[in-house]
C-alpha positions, 0 to 999 in steps of 0.5 A: 890611752892604750891603742891596739893596732893590727898590721896586715891591711891596717899598716900595710896592704894585705898581702899575708904572709908577705908584707904589703906596701905601707898604707899612706901616713900609717907610721907618721900617724903612729909616731904622732900618737906616741908623741901624744903619750899613747901606748901602742900595742902591735896586735896581729895574727902573725907569729914566729918569724912572720911576726918578727918580720912585721916588728922589724918592718915597723922598727925600720920606719921608726915605730917601737911598740909598747907591747906585741900581741900582749897587754904589757911587754913582760907578760908571758903565757906560761907565767900568767894563769890569766893570759889571754890573747884578748887585749886590754886596750882602750881602742883597736885600729883594724881594717876589719872594723865594722865599716872598714878602716878610715884614712890615717888622718881621720884616725888621728883626728878621732883619737886626738879629739875623742870623736866618734866616726859618726860625729866626724862624718856629721862634721864633714857633711855639714861643711859640704853644700848639699847637691841641688835637687833636680840635677843628676849624678853627672850634673853634680859632678860637672858643675 
């Protein structure tokens, strides 16, 4: 798959225009996705120097992207009449997703096993015993 990944708020904490702290397991997960054969595109609002800083940050953590803010590495605005910032990706990973950003372990599991978020939540809920009726929140927390 071709996967487009946002930077601010997704790979690092949202501190734009600064670079926030790395979100736990983000870069480990990206490396596993690459090892599984997926093409990764960095998809960010950043441009110019700020984008260069983000790319360098990722590179320092061992992640090289297939392309950056484009569909393929050699795509150029001026040379392509049909150039669009809208990417042709199979999947987008972004903190602005409806429902927010799952943790990176969950993201990897969803991609690896082609699971929807709903399927994953249903699976987790089936593993947890339902709270006993009649107990309040504190009673459930302090069994």
